[in-house]
PQR file of N, CA, C, O and H, with PARSE charges and radii, in Angstrom:
ATOM      1  N   MET A   1      99.276  49.027  52.174 -0.4000 1.5000
ATOM      2  CA  MET A   1      98.580  49.521  53.345 -0.0000 2.0000
ATOM      3  C   MET A   1      97.394  48.603  53.615  0.5500 1.7000
ATOM      4  O   MET A   1      96.717  48.148  52.693 -0.5500 1.4000
ATOM      5  N   GLU A   2      97.160  48.344  54.893 -0.4000 1.5000
ATOM      6  CA  GLU A   2      96.051  47.492  55.277 -0.0000 2.0000
ATOM      7  C   GLU A   2      94.724  48.209  54.997  0.5500 1.7000
ATOM      8  O   GLU A   2      94.653  49.437  55.058 -0.5500 1.4000
ATOM      9  H   GLU A   2      97.710  48.714  55.641  0.4000 1.0000
ATOM     10  N   ILE A   3      93.693  47.447  54.696 -0.4000 1.5000
ATOM     11  CA  ILE A   3      92.391  48.026  54.360 -0.0000 2.0000
ATOM     12  C   ILE A   3      91.806  48.833  55.518  0.5500 1.7000
ATOM     13  O   ILE A   3      91.336  49.943  55.269 -0.5500 1.4000
ATOM     14  H   ILE A   3      93.751  46.450  54.647  0.4000 1.0000
ATOM     15  N   PRO A   4      91.800  48.357  56.768 -0.5600 1.5000
ATOM     16  CA  PRO A   4      91.250  49.185  57.848  0.2800 2.0000
ATOM     17  C   PRO A   4      91.985  50.515  58.015  0.5500 1.7000
ATOM     18  O   PRO A   4      91.365  51.548  58.268 -0.5500 1.4000
ATOM     19  N   ARG A   5      93.300  50.479  57.874 -0.4000 1.5000
ATOM     20  CA  ARG A   5      94.068  51.722  58.017 -0.0000 2.0000
ATOM     21  C   ARG A   5      93.729  52.694  56.887  0.5500 1.7000
ATOM     22  O   ARG A   5      93.629  53.898  57.119 -0.5500 1.4000
ATOM     23  H   ARG A   5      93.804  49.640  57.669  0.4000 1.0000
ATOM     24  N   HIS A   6      93.553  52.187  55.679 -0.4000 1.5000
ATOM     25  CA  HIS A   6      93.181  53.028  54.543 -0.0000 2.0000
ATOM     26  C   HIS A   6      91.890  53.781  54.833  0.5500 1.7000
ATOM     27  O   HIS A   6      91.826  54.992  54.624 -0.5500 1.4000
ATOM     28  H   HIS A   6      93.635  51.208  55.490  0.4000 1.0000
ATOM     29  N   TRP A   7      90.877  53.095  55.303 -0.4000 1.5000
ATOM     30  CA  TRP A   7      89.591  53.735  55.576 -0.0000 2.0000
ATOM     31  C   TRP A   7      89.678  54.672  56.769  0.5500 1.7000
ATOM     32  O   TRP A   7      88.986  55.689  56.800 -0.5500 1.4000
ATOM     33  H   TRP A   7      90.929  52.111  55.472  0.4000 1.0000
ATOM     34  N   ARG A   8      90.505  54.355  57.745 -0.4000 1.5000
ATOM     35  CA  ARG A   8      90.658  55.214  58.908 -0.0000 2.0000
ATOM     36  C   ARG A   8      91.326  56.537  58.530  0.5500 1.7000
ATOM     37  O   ARG A   8      90.993  57.575  59.102 -0.5500 1.4000
ATOM     38  H   ARG A   8      91.068  53.529  57.720  0.4000 1.0000
ATOM     39  N   LEU A   9      92.254  56.520  57.583 -0.4000 1.5000
ATOM     40  CA  LEU A   9      92.986  57.721  57.192 -0.0000 2.0000
ATOM     41  C   LEU A   9      92.400  58.431  55.973  0.5500 1.7000
ATOM     42  O   LEU A   9      92.910  59.478  55.573 -0.5500 1.4000
ATOM     43  H   LEU A   9      92.525  55.677  57.118  0.4000 1.0000
ATOM     44  N   LYS A  10      91.354  57.891  55.384 -0.4000 1.5000
ATOM     45  CA  LYS A  10      90.813  58.451  54.140 -0.0000 2.0000
ATOM     46  C   LYS A  10      90.369  59.903  54.295  0.5500 1.7000
ATOM     47  O   LYS A  10      90.729  60.740  53.467 -0.5500 1.4000
ATOM     48  H   LYS A  10      90.940  57.041  55.709  0.4000 1.0000
ATOM     49  N   LYS A  11      89.603  60.221  55.324 -0.4000 1.5000
ATOM     50  CA  LYS A  11      89.108  61.582  55.507 -0.0000 2.0000
ATOM     51  C   LYS A  11      90.261  62.555  55.720  0.5500 1.7000
ATOM     52  O   LYS A  11      90.261  63.655  55.169 -0.5500 1.4000
ATOM     53  H   LYS A  11      89.310  59.542  55.996  0.4000 1.0000
ATOM     54  N   GLN A  12      91.241  62.147  56.521 -0.4000 1.5000
ATOM     55  CA  GLN A  12      92.400  62.998  56.800 -0.0000 2.0000
ATOM     56  C   GLN A  12      93.167  63.318  55.521  0.5500 1.7000
ATOM     57  O   GLN A  12      93.589  64.458  55.323 -0.5500 1.4000
ATOM     58  H   GLN A  12      91.241  61.253  56.969  0.4000 1.0000
ATOM     59  N   ARG A  13      93.350  62.343  54.664 -0.4000 1.5000
ATOM     60  CA  ARG A  13      94.154  62.541  53.458 -0.0000 2.0000
ATOM     61  C   ARG A  13      93.433  63.333  52.381  0.5500 1.7000
ATOM     62  O   ARG A  13      94.027  64.218  51.764 -0.5500 1.4000
ATOM     63  H   ARG A  13      93.007  61.417  54.825  0.4000 1.0000
ATOM     64  N   TYR A  14      92.172  63.030  52.146 -0.4000 1.5000
ATOM     65  CA  TYR A  14      91.478  63.628  51.017 -0.0000 2.0000
ATOM     66  C   TYR A  14      90.781  64.941  51.339  0.5500 1.7000
ATOM     67  O   TYR A  14      90.382  65.660  50.422 -0.5500 1.4000
ATOM     68  H   TYR A  14      91.690  62.311  52.647  0.4000 1.0000
ATOM     69  N   SER A  15      90.622  65.276  52.624 -0.4000 1.5000
ATOM     70  CA  SER A  15      90.036  66.575  52.950 -0.0000 2.0000
ATOM     71  C   SER A  15      91.080  67.499  53.567  0.5500 1.7000
ATOM     72  O   SER A  15      90.733  68.565  54.075 -0.5500 1.4000
ATOM     73  H   SER A  15      90.946  64.693  53.368  0.4000 1.0000
ATOM     74  N   LEU A  16      92.335  67.116  53.532 -0.4000 1.5000
ATOM     75  CA  LEU A  16      93.455  67.893  54.039 -0.0000 2.0000
ATOM     76  C   LEU A  16      93.225  68.355  55.477  0.5500 1.7000
ATOM     77  O   LEU A  16      93.189  69.553  55.758 -0.5500 1.4000
ATOM     78  H   LEU A  16      92.617  66.250  53.119  0.4000 1.0000
ATOM     79  N   GLN A  17      93.072  67.389  56.378 -0.4000 1.5000
ATOM     80  CA  GLN A  17      92.925  67.694  57.796 -0.0000 2.0000
ATOM     81  C   GLN A  17      94.285  67.646  58.468  0.5500 1.7000
ATOM     82  O   GLN A  17      95.069  66.723  58.247 -0.5500 1.4000
ATOM     83  H   GLN A  17      93.102  66.416  56.149  0.4000 1.0000
ATOM     84  N   GLY A  18      94.553  68.635  59.277 -0.4000 1.5000
ATOM     85  CA  GLY A  18      95.805  68.698  60.011 -0.0000 2.0000
ATOM     86  C   GLY A  18      95.544  69.163  61.426  0.5500 1.7000
ATOM     87  O   GLY A  18      94.418  69.084  61.918 -0.5500 1.4000
ATOM     88  H   GLY A  18      93.916  69.385  59.456  0.4000 1.0000
ATOM     89  N   GLU A  19      96.582  69.647  62.076 -0.4000 1.5000
ATOM     90  CA  GLU A  19      96.450  70.146  63.437 -0.0000 2.0000
ATOM     91  C   GLU A  19      97.110  71.515  63.545  0.5500 1.7000
ATOM     92  O   GLU A  19      98.008  71.848  62.771 -0.5500 1.4000
ATOM     93  H   GLU A  19      97.496  69.712  61.676  0.4000 1.0000
ATOM     94  N   ILE A  20      96.656  72.296  64.507 -0.4000 1.5000
ATOM     95  CA  ILE A  20      97.234  73.599  64.794 -0.0000 2.0000
ATOM     96  C   ILE A  20      97.832  73.537  66.194  0.5500 1.7000
ATOM     97  O   ILE A  20      97.182  73.089  67.139 -0.5500 1.4000
ATOM     98  H   ILE A  20      95.926  72.026  65.135  0.4000 1.0000
ATOM     99  N   CYS A  21      99.059  73.983  66.316 -0.4000 1.5000
ATOM    100  CA  CYS A  21      99.716  74.021  67.622 -0.0000 2.0000
ATOM    101  C   CYS A  21      99.140  75.186  68.425  0.5500 1.7000
ATOM    102  O   CYS A  21      99.152  76.318  67.943 -0.5500 1.4000
ATOM    103  H   CYS A  21      99.587  74.347  65.549  0.4000 1.0000
ATOM    104  N   PRO A  22      98.633  74.940  69.643 -0.5600 1.5000
ATOM    105  CA  PRO A  22      98.062  76.027  70.431  0.2800 2.0000
ATOM    106  C   PRO A  22      99.109  77.004  70.969  0.5500 1.7000
ATOM    107  O   PRO A  22      98.760  78.107  71.391 -0.5500 1.4000
ATOM    108  N   HIS A  23     100.385  76.617  70.960 -0.4000 1.5000
ATOM    109  CA  HIS A  23     101.431  77.482  71.511 -0.0000 2.0000
ATOM    110  C   HIS A  23     102.058  78.389  70.463  0.5500 1.7000
ATOM    111  O   HIS A  23     102.208  79.588  70.699 -0.5500 1.4000
ATOM    112  H   HIS A  23     100.669  75.722  70.617  0.4000 1.0000
ATOM    113  N   CYS A  24     102.427  77.842  69.311 -0.4000 1.5000
ATOM    114  CA  CYS A  24     103.100  78.660  68.288 -0.0000 2.0000
ATOM    115  C   CYS A  24     102.223  78.948  67.081  0.5500 1.7000
ATOM    116  O   CYS A  24     102.656  79.652  66.168 -0.5500 1.4000
ATOM    117  H   CYS A  24     102.305  76.868  69.119  0.4000 1.0000
ATOM    118  N   GLU A  25     100.976  78.413  67.048 -0.4000 1.5000
ATOM    119  CA  GLU A  25      99.988  78.672  65.987 -0.0000 2.0000
ATOM    120  C   GLU A  25     100.407  78.147  64.609  0.5500 1.7000
ATOM    121  O   GLU A  25      99.827  78.571  63.609 -0.5500 1.4000
ATOM    122  H   GLU A  25     100.625  77.841  67.789  0.4000 1.0000
ATOM    123  N   ASN A  26     101.384  77.247  64.515 -0.4000 1.5000
ATOM    124  CA  ASN A  26     101.766  76.661  63.230 -0.0000 2.0000
ATOM    125  C   ASN A  26     100.796  75.560  62.853  0.5500 1.7000
ATOM    126  O   ASN A  26     100.337  74.800  63.705 -0.5500 1.4000
ATOM    127  H   ASN A  26     101.855  76.902  65.327  0.4000 1.0000
ATOM    128  N   LYS A  27     100.487  75.480  61.557 -0.4000 1.5000
ATOM    129  CA  LYS A  27      99.635  74.408  61.047 -0.0000 2.0000
ATOM    130  C   LYS A  27     100.525  73.227  60.696  0.5500 1.7000
ATOM    131  O   LYS A  27     101.570  73.381  60.065 -0.5500 1.4000
ATOM    132  H   LYS A  27     100.860  76.098  60.864  0.4000 1.0000
ATOM    133  N   ILE A  28     100.093  72.047  61.116 -0.4000 1.5000
ATOM    134  CA  ILE A  28     100.895  70.836  60.953 -0.0000 2.0000
ATOM    135  C   ILE A  28     100.129  69.853  60.082  0.5500 1.7000
ATOM    136  O   ILE A  28      99.004  69.474  60.411 -0.5500 1.4000
ATOM    137  H   ILE A  28      99.243  71.921  61.629  0.4000 1.0000
ATOM    138  N   PHE A  29     100.731  69.438  58.975 -0.4000 1.5000
ATOM    139  CA  PHE A  29     100.138  68.429  58.108 -0.0000 2.0000
ATOM    140  C   PHE A  29     101.245  67.521  57.630  0.5500 1.7000
ATOM    141  O   PHE A  29     102.260  68.020  57.145 -0.5500 1.4000
ATOM    142  H   PHE A  29     101.645  69.745  58.708  0.4000 1.0000
ATOM    143  N   PRO A  30     101.105  66.220  57.741 -0.5600 1.5000
ATOM    144  CA  PRO A  30     100.026  65.458  58.345  0.2800 2.0000
ATOM    145  C   PRO A  30     100.013  65.659  59.853  0.5500 1.7000
ATOM    146  O   PRO A  30     101.023  66.061  60.431 -0.5500 1.4000
ATOM    147  N   PRO A  31      98.869  65.380  60.504 -0.5600 1.5000
ATOM    148  CA  PRO A  31      98.752  65.603  61.940  0.2800 2.0000
ATOM    149  C   PRO A  31      99.768  64.784  62.737  0.5500 1.7000
ATOM    150  O   PRO A  31     100.051  63.631  62.413 -0.5500 1.4000
ATOM    151  N   ARG A  32     100.303  65.398  63.773 -0.4000 1.5000
ATOM    152  CA  ARG A  32     101.254  64.742  64.666 -0.0000 2.0000
ATOM    153  C   ARG A  32     100.888  65.091  66.096  0.5500 1.7000
ATOM    154  O   ARG A  32     100.218  66.096  66.334 -0.5500 1.4000
ATOM    155  H   ARG A  32     100.073  66.335  64.036  0.4000 1.0000
ATOM    156  N   GLU A  33     101.309  64.295  67.030 -0.4000 1.5000
ATOM    157  CA  GLU A  33     101.020  64.571  68.436 -0.0000 2.0000
ATOM    158  C   GLU A  33     101.892  65.697  68.975  0.5500 1.7000
ATOM    159  O   GLU A  33     101.456  66.450  69.846 -0.5500 1.4000
ATOM    160  H   GLU A  33     101.853  63.479  66.836  0.4000 1.0000
ATOM    161  N   ILE A  34     103.106  65.823  68.476 -0.4000 1.5000
ATOM    162  CA  ILE A  34     104.046  66.836  68.945 -0.0000 2.0000
ATOM    163  C   ILE A  34     104.345  67.802  67.805  0.5500 1.7000
ATOM    164  O   ILE A  34     104.607  67.378  66.679 -0.5500 1.4000
ATOM    165  H   ILE A  34     103.460  65.211  67.768  0.4000 1.0000
ATOM    166  N   CYS A  35     104.305  69.100  68.097 -0.4000 1.5000
ATOM    167  CA  CYS A  35     104.611  70.125  67.104 -0.0000 2.0000
ATOM    168  C   CYS A  35     106.097  70.066  66.752  0.5500 1.7000
ATOM    169  O   CYS A  35     106.932  70.100  67.655 -0.5500 1.4000
ATOM    170  H   CYS A  35     104.092  69.443  69.012  0.4000 1.0000
ATOM    171  N   PRO A  36     106.455  69.978  65.456 -0.5600 1.5000
ATOM    172  CA  PRO A  36     107.865  69.922  65.082  0.2800 2.0000
ATOM    173  C   PRO A  36     108.577  71.264  65.249  0.5500 1.7000
ATOM    174  O   PRO A  36     109.807  71.315  65.222 -0.5500 1.4000
ATOM    175  N   HIS A  37     107.816  72.353  65.421 -0.4000 1.5000
ATOM    176  CA  HIS A  37     108.425  73.680  65.542 -0.0000 2.0000
ATOM    177  C   HIS A  37     108.798  74.026  66.986  0.5500 1.7000
ATOM    178  O   HIS A  37     109.896  74.519  67.242 -0.5500 1.4000
ATOM    179  H   HIS A  37     106.818  72.311  65.443  0.4000 1.0000
ATOM    180  N   CYS A  38     107.883  73.767  67.932 -0.4000 1.5000
ATOM    181  CA  CYS A  38     108.147  74.167  69.319 -0.0000 2.0000
ATOM    182  C   CYS A  38     108.189  73.000  70.298  0.5500 1.7000
ATOM    183  O   CYS A  38     108.636  73.178  71.431 -0.5500 1.4000
ATOM    184  H   CYS A  38     106.991  73.367  67.725  0.4000 1.0000
ATOM    185  N   GLY A  39     107.735  71.805  69.899 -0.4000 1.5000
ATOM    186  CA  GLY A  39     107.818  70.632  70.748 -0.0000 2.0000
ATOM    187  C   GLY A  39     106.663  70.445  71.717  0.5500 1.7000
ATOM    188  O   GLY A  39     106.717  69.547  72.558 -0.5500 1.4000
ATOM    189  H   GLY A  39     107.372  71.661  68.978  0.4000 1.0000
ATOM    190  N   SER A  40     105.625  71.257  71.629 -0.4000 1.5000
ATOM    191  CA  SER A  40     104.482  71.106  72.528 -0.0000 2.0000
ATOM    192  C   SER A  40     103.418  70.210  71.893  0.5500 1.7000
ATOM    193  O   SER A  40     103.523  69.845  70.722 -0.5500 1.4000
ATOM    194  H   SER A  40     105.581  71.987  70.946  0.4000 1.0000
ATOM    195  N   ASN A  41     102.398  69.861  72.671 -0.4000 1.5000
ATOM    196  CA  ASN A  41     101.314  69.026  72.159 -0.0000 2.0000
ATOM    197  C   ASN A  41     100.431  69.816  71.202  0.5500 1.7000
ATOM    198  O   ASN A  41     100.034  70.942  71.497 -0.5500 1.4000
ATOM    199  H   ASN A  41     102.313  70.157  73.623  0.4000 1.0000
ATOM    200  N   ALA A  42     100.132  69.225  70.068 -0.4000 1.5000
ATOM    201  CA  ALA A  42      99.261  69.858  69.078 -0.0000 2.0000
ATOM    202  C   ALA A  42      97.996  69.016  68.966  0.5500 1.7000
ATOM    203  O   ALA A  42      98.045  67.894  68.462 -0.5500 1.4000
ATOM    204  H   ALA A  42     100.455  68.309  69.828  0.4000 1.0000
ATOM    205  N   ARG A  43      96.880  69.535  69.424 -0.4000 1.5000
ATOM    206  CA  ARG A  43      95.647  68.752  69.456 -0.0000 2.0000
ATOM    207  C   ARG A  43      94.474  69.405  68.741  0.5500 1.7000
ATOM    208  O   ARG A  43      93.445  68.751  68.573 -0.5500 1.4000
ATOM    209  H   ARG A  43      96.840  70.446  69.833  0.4000 1.0000
ATOM    210  N   THR A  44      94.572  70.638  68.317 -0.4000 1.5000
ATOM    211  CA  THR A  44      93.465  71.323  67.674 -0.0000 2.0000
ATOM    212  C   THR A  44      93.462  70.985  66.189  0.5500 1.7000
ATOM    213  O   THR A  44      94.413  71.313  65.479 -0.5500 1.4000
ATOM    214  H   THR A  44      95.408  71.169  68.453  0.4000 1.0000
ATOM    215  N   THR A  45      92.404  70.334  65.712 -0.4000 1.5000
ATOM    216  CA  THR A  45      92.348  69.939  64.300 -0.0000 2.0000
ATOM    217  C   THR A  45      91.798  71.075  63.448  0.5500 1.7000
ATOM    218  O   THR A  45      91.036  71.916  63.926 -0.5500 1.4000
ATOM    219  H   THR A  45      91.631  70.068  66.288  0.4000 1.0000
ATOM    220  N   PHE A  46      92.197  71.086  62.172 -0.4000 1.5000
ATOM    221  CA  PHE A  46      91.661  72.029  61.202 -0.0000 2.0000
ATOM    222  C   PHE A  46      91.506  71.310  59.864  0.5500 1.7000
ATOM    223  O   PHE A  46      92.174  70.312  59.597 -0.5500 1.4000
ATOM    224  H   PHE A  46      92.816  70.403  61.784  0.4000 1.0000
ATOM    225  N   THR A  47      90.623  71.831  59.044 -0.4000 1.5000
ATOM    226  CA  THR A  47      90.444  71.341  57.680 -0.0000 2.0000
ATOM    227  C   THR A  47      90.755  72.490  56.742  0.5500 1.7000
ATOM    228  O   THR A  47      90.194  73.577  56.880 -0.5500 1.4000
ATOM    229  H   THR A  47      90.080  72.643  59.261  0.4000 1.0000
ATOM    230  N   ALA A  48      91.645  72.256  55.790 -0.4000 1.5000
ATOM    231  CA  ALA A  48      92.044  73.303  54.860 -0.0000 2.0000
ATOM    232  C   ALA A  48      90.846  73.736  54.024  0.5500 1.7000
ATOM    233  O   ALA A  48      90.065  72.906  53.559 -0.5500 1.4000
ATOM    234  H   ALA A  48      92.100  71.372  55.678  0.4000 1.0000
ATOM    235  N   GLY A  49      90.714  75.018  53.843 -0.4000 1.5000
ATOM    236  CA  GLY A  49      89.610  75.568  53.073 -0.0000 2.0000
ATOM    237  C   GLY A  49      90.074  76.083  51.724  0.5500 1.7000
ATOM    238  O   GLY A  49      91.174  75.767  51.273 -0.5500 1.4000
ATOM    239  H   GLY A  49      91.348  75.693  54.221  0.4000 1.0000
ATOM    240  N   LYS A  50      89.234  76.874  51.088 -0.4000 1.5000
ATOM    241  CA  LYS A  50      89.553  77.394  49.755 -0.0000 2.0000
ATOM    242  C   LYS A  50      90.695  78.397  49.784  0.5500 1.7000
ATOM    243  O   LYS A  50      91.376  78.571  48.774 -0.5500 1.4000
ATOM    244  H   LYS A  50      88.340  77.131  51.455  0.4000 1.0000
ATOM    245  N   GLY A  51      90.924  79.057  50.903 -0.4000 1.5000
ATOM    246  CA  GLY A  51      92.000  80.038  50.991 -0.0000 2.0000
ATOM    247  C   GLY A  51      93.365  79.450  51.259  0.5500 1.7000
ATOM    248  O   GLY A  51      94.363  80.168  51.212 -0.5500 1.4000
ATOM    249  H   GLY A  51      90.371  78.916  51.724  0.4000 1.0000
ATOM    250  N   GLU A  52      93.434  78.164  51.538 -0.4000 1.5000
ATOM    251  CA  GLU A  52      94.705  77.509  51.844 -0.0000 2.0000
ATOM    252  C   GLU A  52      95.434  77.150  50.553  0.5500 1.7000
ATOM    253  O   GLU A  52      94.809  76.957  49.511 -0.5500 1.4000
ATOM    254  H   GLU A  52      92.622  77.580  51.576  0.4000 1.0000
ATOM    255  N   LYS A  53      96.762  77.063  50.631 -0.4000 1.5000
ATOM    256  CA  LYS A  53      97.576  76.713  49.465 -0.0000 2.0000
ATOM    257  C   LYS A  53      98.367  75.444  49.748  0.5500 1.7000
ATOM    258  O   LYS A  53      98.844  75.228  50.862 -0.5500 1.4000
ATOM    259  H   LYS A  53      97.270  77.220  51.478  0.4000 1.0000
ATOM    260  N   VAL A  54      98.499  74.611  48.724 -0.4000 1.5000
ATOM    261  CA  VAL A  54      99.330  73.415  48.793 -0.0000 2.0000
ATOM    262  C   VAL A  54     100.642  73.758  48.100  0.5500 1.7000
ATOM    263  O   VAL A  54     100.655  74.114  46.921 -0.5500 1.4000
ATOM    264  H   VAL A  54      98.112  74.787  47.819  0.4000 1.0000
ATOM    265  N   TYR A  55     101.747  73.649  48.836 -0.4000 1.5000
ATOM    266  CA  TYR A  55     103.047  74.011  48.286 -0.0000 2.0000
ATOM    267  C   TYR A  55     103.759  72.849  47.620  0.5500 1.7000
ATOM    268  O   TYR A  55     104.572  73.061  46.721 -0.5500 1.4000
ATOM    269  H   TYR A  55     101.737  73.360  49.793  0.4000 1.0000
ATOM    270  N   ALA A  56     103.477  71.643  48.037 -0.4000 1.5000
ATOM    271  CA  ALA A  56     104.120  70.470  47.463 -0.0000 2.0000
ATOM    272  C   ALA A  56     103.195  69.273  47.604  0.5500 1.7000
ATOM    273  O   ALA A  56     102.387  69.207  48.531 -0.5500 1.4000
ATOM    274  H   ALA A  56     102.816  71.470  48.768  0.4000 1.0000
ATOM    275  N   PHE A  57     103.314  68.340  46.694 -0.4000 1.5000
ATOM    276  CA  PHE A  57     102.533  67.115  46.786 -0.0000 2.0000
ATOM    277  C   PHE A  57     103.321  65.979  46.171  0.5500 1.7000
ATOM    278  O   PHE A  57     104.266  66.193  45.411 -0.5500 1.4000
ATOM    279  H   PHE A  57     103.970  68.393  45.941  0.4000 1.0000
ATOM    280  N   THR A  58     102.920  64.778  46.512 -0.4000 1.5000
ATOM    281  CA  THR A  58     103.545  63.579  45.976 -0.0000 2.0000
ATOM    282  C   THR A  58     102.454  62.670  45.447  0.5500 1.7000
ATOM    283  O   THR A  58     101.585  62.254  46.214 -0.5500 1.4000
ATOM    284  H   THR A  58     102.153  64.605  47.130  0.4000 1.0000
ATOM    285  N   PRO A  59     102.468  62.349  44.163 -0.5600 1.5000
ATOM    286  CA  PRO A  59     101.476  61.413  43.650  0.2800 2.0000
ATOM    287  C   PRO A  59     101.741  60.007  44.185  0.5500 1.7000
ATOM    288  O   PRO A  59     102.889  59.571  44.279 -0.5500 1.4000
ATOM    289  N   VAL A  60     100.690  59.326  44.526 -0.4000 1.5000
ATOM    290  CA  VAL A  60     100.809  57.969  45.062 -0.0000 2.0000
ATOM    291  C   VAL A  60     100.183  57.006  44.056  0.5500 1.7000
ATOM    292  O   VAL A  60      99.016  57.147  43.691 -0.5500 1.4000
ATOM    293  H   VAL A  60      99.758  59.680  44.450  0.4000 1.0000
ATOM    294  N   ALA A  61     100.951  56.048  43.625 -0.4000 1.5000
ATOM    295  CA  ALA A  61     100.458  55.052  42.674 -0.0000 2.0000
ATOM    296  C   ALA A  61     100.583  53.674  43.310  0.5500 1.7000
ATOM    297  O   ALA A  61     101.602  53.341  43.916 -0.5500 1.4000
ATOM    298  H   ALA A  61     101.899  55.933  43.921  0.4000 1.0000
ATOM    299  N   GLU A  62      99.541  52.892  43.162 -0.4000 1.5000
ATOM    300  CA  GLU A  62      99.594  51.532  43.686 -0.0000 2.0000
ATOM    301  C   GLU A  62     100.322  50.649  42.678  0.5500 1.7000
ATOM    302  O   GLU A  62     100.111  50.746  41.469 -0.5500 1.4000
ATOM    303  H   GLU A  62      98.714  53.163  42.669  0.4000 1.0000
ATOM    304  N   THR A  63     101.167  49.805  43.200 -0.4000 1.5000
ATOM    305  CA  THR A  63     101.879  48.870  42.348 -0.0000 2.0000
ATOM    306  C   THR A  63     101.502  47.455  42.731  0.5500 1.7000
ATOM    307  O   THR A  63     101.203  47.168  43.890 -0.5500 1.4000
ATOM    308  H   THR A  63     101.339  49.727  44.182  0.4000 1.0000
ATOM    309  N   ALA A  64     101.520  46.600  41.772 -0.4000 1.5000
ATOM    310  CA  ALA A  64     101.225  45.199  42.031 -0.0000 2.0000
ATOM    311  C   ALA A  64     102.453  44.535  42.637  0.5500 1.7000
ATOM    312  O   ALA A  64     103.553  44.634  42.091 -0.5500 1.4000
ATOM    313  H   ALA A  64     101.764  46.833  40.830  0.4000 1.0000
ATOM    314  N   SER A  65     102.269  43.875  43.736 -0.4000 1.5000
ATOM    315  CA  SER A  65     103.410  43.202  44.347 -0.0000 2.0000
ATOM    316  C   SER A  65     103.352  41.706  44.013  0.5500 1.7000
ATOM    317  O   SER A  65     102.284  41.099  43.934 -0.5500 1.4000
ATOM    318  H   SER A  65     101.376  43.795  44.179  0.4000 1.0000
ATOM    319  N   ARG A  66     104.497  41.168  43.829 -0.4000 1.5000
ATOM    320  CA  ARG A  66     104.595  39.738  43.522 -0.0000 2.0000
ATOM    321  C   ARG A  66     105.129  39.023  44.738  0.5500 1.7000
ATOM    322  O   ARG A  66     106.089  39.462  45.370 -0.5500 1.4000
ATOM    323  H   ARG A  66     105.364  41.661  43.893  0.4000 1.0000
ATOM    324  N   VAL A  67     104.496  37.921  45.051 -0.4000 1.5000
ATOM    325  CA  VAL A  67     104.910  37.151  46.217 -0.0000 2.0000
ATOM    326  C   VAL A  67     105.619  35.900  45.783  0.5500 1.7000
ATOM    327  O   VAL A  67     106.050  35.111  46.624 -0.5500 1.4000
ATOM    328  H   VAL A  67     103.716  37.564  44.537  0.4000 1.0000
TER
END
């Protein structure tokens, strides 16, 4: 991943920011422009709090690439 993109997405990834669809009220993470449930625009952002639950995660490990 490029360094500027890493810093641009850092807050979103580490503070669990997503979007809420204003039409069907589903929470979308990672944020997307279109709701995958109803197909409308999802623009309202939210930050997960202490009452939220994480159902699945994927550990990310950096690997050394050889050129």
